[in-house]
C-alpha positions in Angstrom: 68.2 17.0 -38.5 71.7 17.1 -37.1 74.5 14.9 -38.4 73.9 12.0 -36.1 70.1 12.0 -36.8 70.8 12.1 -40.5 73.3 9.2 -40.2 70.8 7.1 -38.3 68.0 8.0 -40.8 70.1 6.7 -43.7 71.2 3.6 -41.9 67.7 2.7 -40.8 66.3 3.3 -44.2 69.1 1.2 -45.8 68.4 -1.6 -43.3 64.7 -1.7 -44.3 65.6 -1.7 -48.0 68.1 -4.6 -47.3 65.2 -6.7 -46.0 63.1 -5.8 -49.0 65.9 -6.7 -51.3 66.1 -10.2 -49.7 62.4 -10.7 -49.8 62.3 -9.7 -53.5 65.0 -12.2 -54.2 63.1 -15.0 -52.3 60.0 -14.3 -54.4 62.0 -14.3 -57.6 61.6 -10.5 -58.3 65.2 -10.3 -59.4 65.1 -7.0 -61.2 63.5 -5.3 -58.2 65.8 -7.0 -55.8 68.8 -5.5 -57.5 67.1 -2.1 -57.9 66.6 -2.1 -54.1 70.1 -3.3 -53.6 71.4 -0.2 -55.3 69.3 1.8 -52.8 70.8 -0.2 -49.9 74.3 1.0 -50.9 73.3 4.5 -51.9 71.8 5.1 -48.5 74.8 3.7 -46.6 77.1 5.9 -48.7 74.9 8.9 -47.9 75.2 8.0 -44.2 79.0 7.9 -44.6 78.8 11.3 -46.3 76.9 12.7 -43.4 79.5 11.3 -41.0 82.5 12.7 -42.8 80.8 16.1 -43.5 79.3 16.9 -40.2 79.3 20.6 -40.8 77.3 20.1 -44.0 75.8 16.5 -43.6 73.2 16.6 -46.4 74.5 14.5 -49.2 74.3 15.6 -52.9 71.0 14.5 -54.6 72.7 12.1 -56.9 72.5 8.3 -57.3 75.9 7.4 -58.8 77.5 5.2 -56.1 81.0 5.8 -57.3 80.6 9.6 -57.2 79.1 9.5 -53.8 81.9 7.3 -52.5 84.4 9.8 -54.0 82.6 12.7 -52.3 83.0 10.7 -49.0 86.7 10.4 -49.5 86.5 6.6 -49.5 89.4 4.7 -50.9 87.9 1.9 -52.9 89.8 -1.1 -54.0 89.3 -2.3 -57.6 86.7 -4.9 -56.6 84.6 -2.3 -54.7 84.9 0.2 -57.6 83.6 -2.5 -60.0 80.8 -3.6 -57.7 79.6 0.0 -57.3 79.8 0.6 -61.0 77.8 -2.6 -61.7 75.2 -1.6 -59.1 74.8 1.8 -60.7 73.3 0.0 -63.7 70.6 -1.5 -61.5 69.2 1.9 -60.8 68.8 2.8 -64.5 68.0 -0.6 -65.9 65.1 -1.3 -63.5 63.6 2.2 -63.9 63.5 2.9 -67.6 61.4 0.9 -70.1 64.0 0.8 -72.9 66.4 -0.9 -70.5 64.0 -3.1 -68.6 63.7 -6.0 -71.1 67.4 -6.5 -71.4 67.9 -6.2 -67.7 65.1 -8.7 -67.1 66.8 -11.2 -69.3 70.1 -10.6 -67.5 68.7 -11.1 -64.0 68.7 -14.8 -63.7 68.7 -16.3 -60.2 72.4 -17.1 -60.5 73.3 -13.5 -61.6 71.1 -11.9 -59.0 72.5 -14.0 -56.2 76.0 -13.1 -57.3 75.2 -9.4 -57.3 73.4 -9.7 -53.9 76.5 -11.3 -52.4 78.5 -8.4 -53.8 76.0 -5.9 -52.3 76.3 -7.7 -48.9 80.1 -7.5 -49.1 80.1 -3.7 -49.7 77.3 -3.2 -47.2 79.3 -4.9 -44.5 82.4 -2.7 -45.3 80.3 0.5 -45.3 78.7 -0.4 -42.0 82.2 -0.8 -40.5 82.9 2.7 -41.7 79.9 3.9 -39.8 80.8 2.4 -36.5 82.1 5.0 -34.1 85.2 3.9 -32.3 
C-alpha cells in the first residue's frame, strides 16, 4: 500500500471501531467499549504517522498511544497527554485476566461515558490533523 492507501485504511478501520465502541456502550458492555475506544485512537494515530512519514508510512507495531503520538511529532497539550495515558490502560485492563476484575468495577456507566467523551474529543482533533488542506 502506498501512503494514501494506508492512511485511508487506518481511518476507515478506526471509523468502524468507533461505531462498535458506541454500540458496546449502548448495550452496557463498558469494558469492551473502552477497549475498542483505545483502538479508535490508536488507528487514527497510525494514520497520522503514515501521513507525516510518507517515505516510510508503516507505523511501529506498538499500542502505546503517547509513544505513537510522539513518533508522529504531535504536540499534545496536558489534557490530550492525560487522555491518551488513561486510554492506554484500557488496552491492558480489558485484555488480561488479572486486570479485568478491577477494570470491570471501575467501568461504571458514568466513568465510561466520561472516557468516551474524551475519546471523541481526541478523535475529532486527530481527524482534523488528517484533513488535507
